[in-house]
C-alpha positions in Angstrom: -11.1 -20.6 24.6 -9.2 -22.0 21.8 -5.6 -21.7 21.9 -6.2 -18.1 20.5 -2.0 -17.7 19.8 -2.0 -20.4 17.0 -5.2 -19.3 15.8 -4.6 -15.5 15.4 -0.6 -16.2 13.9 0.2 -12.6 14.2 -2.9 -11.4 12.3 -5.5 -8.8 13.2 -8.9 -10.7 13.4 -9.4 -14.5 13.2 -12.7 -15.7 13.0 -13.7 -19.2 14.1 -17.1 -21.6 13.8 -17.0 -24.8 16.1 -20.1 -27.6 15.9 -20.2 -30.5 18.1 -23.9 -32.7 17.8 -24.4 -35.4 20.0 -24.1 -37.8 17.0 -20.9 -36.8 15.1 -17.1 -35.2 15.5 -16.6 -32.0 16.1 -14.9 -29.4 13.6 -14.8 -25.6 13.2 -14.7 -23.8 9.7 -12.2 -20.9 10.0 -13.3 -17.5 8.4 -11.0 -15.4 6.4 -8.4 -16.2 3.2 -6.6 -18.4 4.8 -7.7 -20.6 8.6 -5.9 -22.7 11.4 -7.6 -25.4 13.2 -6.9 -25.5 17.1 -3.9 -27.5 16.4 -2.1 -24.7 14.5 -2.7 -26.7 11.3 -2.8 -24.5 8.1 -6.3 -25.1 6.3 -8.9 -23.1 2.8 -11.1 -21.0 3.5 -14.1 -22.4 4.6 -12.5 -26.3 4.9 -14.0 -28.1 8.1 -10.8 -29.2 10.3 -11.1 -32.3 12.7 -11.1 -31.5 16.4 -10.0 -33.8 18.9 -10.9 -37.7 18.8 -13.9 -39.8 16.6 -16.8 -39.7 17.8 -16.4 -41.6 20.7 -20.5 -41.2 21.9 -22.8 -39.4 23.8 -21.5 -39.6 27.2 -17.9 -39.3 26.3 -15.7 -36.4 26.1 -15.5 -34.6 23.2 -12.5 -31.4 22.5 -12.7 -27.9 21.4 -8.9 -26.8 21.8 -8.2 -26.3 25.7 -11.9 -27.2 25.7 -13.8 -30.9 27.0 -17.4 -31.7 26.6 -19.1 -33.8 28.7 -22.3 -35.9 28.3 -23.8 -34.2 25.2 -27.2 -35.4 24.7 -27.7 -37.4 21.8 -29.2 -34.4 19.8 -27.8 -31.8 21.2 -25.7 -29.2 19.6 -22.9 -27.2 21.0 -22.1 -24.2 18.2 -19.4 -21.7 19.1 -18.6 -18.5 17.2 -15.4 -16.8 18.4 -13.6 -13.3 17.4 -10.1 -13.3 17.5 -7.8 -10.0 17.9 -4.8 -9.4 19.9 -5.7 -8.4 23.2 -9.6 -9.3 22.9 -11.6 -12.7 22.6 -15.1 -12.6 21.4 -17.2 -16.1 21.6 -21.1 -16.3 20.9 -22.2 -20.6 21.8 -25.3 -21.8 22.2 -25.5 -25.4 24.3 -27.2 -28.3 25.0 -27.3 -29.2 28.7 -24.2 -30.2 29.2 -20.7 -30.1 31.5 -17.9 -28.0 30.0 -14.2 -28.7 31.4 -12.0 -25.6 30.5 -8.1 -26.3 30.8 -6.9 -23.4 31.4 -3.0 -22.8 31.2 0.0 -21.2 29.3 -1.1 -18.0 28.0 -5.1 -18.9 28.1 -4.5 -18.3 32.2 -3.4 -15.4 31.7 -6.4 -13.7 30.4 -9.3 -12.6 32.2 -13.2 -13.7 31.0 -16.5 -12.4 31.1 -19.7 -14.6 30.6 -22.7 -13.6 29.6 -25.9 -16.0 29.9 -28.6 -14.2 27.7 -30.7 -17.3 27.7 -30.7 -20.5 29.9 -29.5 -21.6 32.6 -25.7 -21.9 33.5 -23.3 -22.7 36.8 -19.2 -21.7 37.1 -17.0 -22.8 39.2 -13.2 -23.0 39.9 -11.1 -25.1 42.6 -9.9 -21.5 43.7 -13.3 -19.7 43.8 -12.0 -16.8 42.3 -15.0 -15.9 40.0 -16.8 -12.7 40.8 -20.6 -12.4 39.9 -23.3 -10.0 39.4 -26.7 -10.9 39.0 -28.2 -11.8 36.6 -25.6 -14.0 34.9 -22.6 -12.0 34.2 -19.5 -14.2 35.2 -16.0 -12.7 35.7 -13.0 -15.4 35.6 -9.7 -13.0 36.3 -6.3 -13.7 35.2 -4.4 -16.7 36.7 -7.7 -18.4 37.8 -7.1 -22.3 37.7 -9.3 -24.5 35.4 -13.1 -23.9 35.1 -16.3 -26.0 34.8 -19.4 -24.7 32.9 -22.9 -26.7 33.9 -25.4 -25.5 31.8 -28.8 -27.1 32.9 -31.5 -26.1 29.9 -32.5 -27.9 26.9 -30.8 -24.4 25.5 -28.0 -21.7 26.6 -27.0 -19.0 24.9 -23.6 -17.6 26.3 -21.2 -14.8 25.3 -17.9 -14.7 26.3 -15.0 -11.9 26.5 -11.5 -12.3 27.0 -8.9 -9.9 27.5 -5.3 -10.0 28.1 -3.6 -9.7 31.2 -2.3 -6.6 29.9 -5.4 -4.8 29.0 -7.3 -6.5 31.6 -4.7 -4.7 34.4 -5.0 -0.9 32.5 -8.7 -1.1 33.1 -9.3 -2.3 36.3 -5.8 -2.2 38.1 -7.4 -3.5 41.3 -10.5 -5.3 40.6 -10.9 -7.0 44.0 -11.4 -4.0 45.3 -13.3 -2.6 42.7 -15.9 -5.5 41.9 -16.7 -6.1 45.6 -18.1 -2.8 46.2 -21.3 -4.0 43.6 -21.0 -7.6 43.8 -24.8 -7.9 45.5 -26.5 -5.2 43.1 -28.6 -6.4 39.8 -26.8 -5.0 36.6 -28.7 -3.2 34.1 -28.6 -5.4 31.3 -30.4 -3.5 29.0 -27.4 -0.8 28.9 -25.2 -3.8 27.5 -27.3 -5.0 25.0 -25.5 -2.7 22.1 -22.3 -3.6 23.4 -23.3 -7.6 23.1 -24.5 -7.1 20.1 -21.3 -6.0 18.6 -20.0 -9.6 20.0 -22.1 -11.2 18.2 -21.9 -9.2 15.1 -18.1 -9.8 15.4 -18.1 -13.5 16.1 -19.9 -13.5 12.7 -18.3 -11.3 10.2 -16.3 -13.3 7.5 -13.7 -12.2 5.1 -12.9 -8.7 6.0 -11.2 -6.7 4.4 -7.9 -6.1 5.8 -8.6 -2.0 5.6 -11.5 -2.9 8.1 -9.6 -4.6 10.2 -7.5 -2.0 12.5 -10.8 -0.2 13.0 -12.4 -3.5 14.7 -9.9 -4.2 16.6 -9.9 -0.4 18.0 -13.9 -0.8 18.3 -13.2 -4.5 19.7 -10.9 -3.0 23.0 -13.8 -0.6 23.5 -16.3 -2.6 23.7 -14.4 -5.4 26.1 -13.6 -2.3 28.4 -16.6 -0.5 28.3 -18.7 -3.9 29.4 -15.4 -4.8 32.4 -16.4 -1.3 33.6 -19.8 -1.1 33.5 -19.9 -4.5 35.4 -17.2 -5.1 37.5 -15.6 -1.2 38.0 -18.4 -0.2 40.6 -16.8 2.5 42.7 -13.8 3.2 40.1 -13.2 6.7 39.9 -12.7 5.9 35.4 -10.3 9.2 34.3 -11.6 10.8 31.1 -9.3 9.9 28.4 -8.0 13.5 28.0 -6.8 13.2 31.6 -4.9 9.7 30.6 -3.3 11.5 27.8 -2.1 14.4 30.4 -0.9 11.8 32.7 1.1 9.8 30.1 2.1 12.6 29.0 3.5 14.1 32.0 5.1 10.8 32.7 7.1 10.6 29.2 7.8 14.1 28.3 11.5 13.0 28.4 10.9 10.9 25.3 12.0 12.2 22.3 10.0 9.6 20.6 6.5 10.6 21.9 3.9 10.7 20.0 0.0 10.7 20.0 0.2 7.2 18.4 2.4 6.0 20.8 -0.8 7.6 23.3 -3.1 6.0 21.4 -1.8 2.3 21.7 -0.8 3.4 25.5 -4.4 3.5 26.1 -6.0 0.6 23.7 -7.9 3.4 21.4 -7.6 5.3 18.1 -5.4 8.4 17.1 -8.9 9.6 16.0 -10.1 9.0 19.8 -7.7 10.8 21.4 -7.1 13.3 18.5 -11.0 14.6 19.6 -10.2 14.3 22.7 -8.0 17.4 22.1 -10.0 19.0 20.2 -13.2 19.1 22.6 -9.8 20.1 25.3 -9.1 23.5 22.9 -6.2 21.7 22.8 -4.2 19.2 20.8 -1.0 16.7 21.1 2.0 18.9 19.7 0.9 21.7 22.4 0.3 19.3 25.0 3.9 17.7 24.7 5.7 21.1 24.4 3.9 22.8 27.7 4.9 19.6 29.8 8.8 19.7 28.3 8.8 23.6 28.4 7.7 23.4 32.0 9.8 21.2 33.1 13.0 22.8 31.3 11.7 26.3 33.4 12.1 24.2 36.6 15.6 22.4 35.4 16.6 26.3 34.7 15.6 27.1 38.1 16.8 25.0 39.9 20.1 23.9 38.3 21.6 27.7 36.5 24.5 26.3 35.5 23.1 23.4 33.0 23.4 24.4 29.0 20.3 24.6 27.0 22.2 21.3 25.2 21.7 19.5 28.5 18.1 21.4 29.6 16.6 20.1 26.0 18.3 16.9 26.3 16.9 15.8 29.5 13.4 17.1 28.8 13.0 15.6 25.8 13.9 18.2 22.8 15.2 17.2 19.9 17.5 20.3 19.4 18.1 23.6 21.1 16.0 25.5 18.5 13.0 23.4 19.5 13.4 24.3 23.0 14.2 27.9 22.1 10.6 28.0 20.5 9.0 26.1 23.1 10.5 29.1 25.2 9.5 32.0 23.5 6.1 30.4 22.8 5.7 30.2 26.6 7.0 33.9 27.1 4.4 34.9 24.7 1.5 33.4 26.7 2.8 34.7 29.7 2.8 38.2 28.4 -1.3 37.5 27.0 -0.6 35.8 23.8 -2.7 32.9 22.9 -1.3 29.2 21.9 
């Protein structure tokens, strides 16, 4: 709910803590070697940065980036912790009975956000009524949704937010309206979601992570967001196994001479190791998968256009050289004769 582009500032992970009491001004702590306030001003680690205006008194609006609070009780306290990755943002909030206006504009408007009510009572509404709901207490705010109003009714409320970039969201639920309508009235198995939500809370509370750990955390964060989205709003969707998605990607991109396992893993939002394990379970490897796709295309070209030279065929099928094309054709012939790859 922060201005994530300013907070991220080209870093892989940014942890932010926001605190607002009914009788004191709001503030944030930024987590890491160096941090950024919601206005983009650089701060030292652990230093508190003021947000919005000084205390206006209970009942008046207090701001948190593009979020505004109304009617915070005199003794009430808002605490929000966020973990911001390039394509996923996690938030863990505790709120008193209050009203929160979330202004969705710019990059924020393009993100999809799931909200999970852990304790208390919350009502979420938009002017365009695009919010999707699952019982008990799970909401999806799709991309391009207008401003959102959160109203918490209990004296203590606990919420988790999971936001995804529009690109990542589209790769997971390309037709979310069709899929989600099939399961909106059914009740979720919330017990199965607990390990995923526990990771979200843990990520929000991380402090000073070592750089070498951040890449792993980013991959896991993307996987957790994907799993939560499918579990809650992917009813009726046939989730293609990773190995089939990899095969499909290779079949569509074999002409790219720079096609690699790293490029494929990035497209699928998983780690290289995850792709390698999926290939291993299918008793193959990435090199063999690409070579087969290119070889089959080369054989088809040679059959349909016999006038083409090996150089031309190699160029059209993604082979880096004629020699690599010849090796691939030889391997194919050996396999046809009963040999093993």
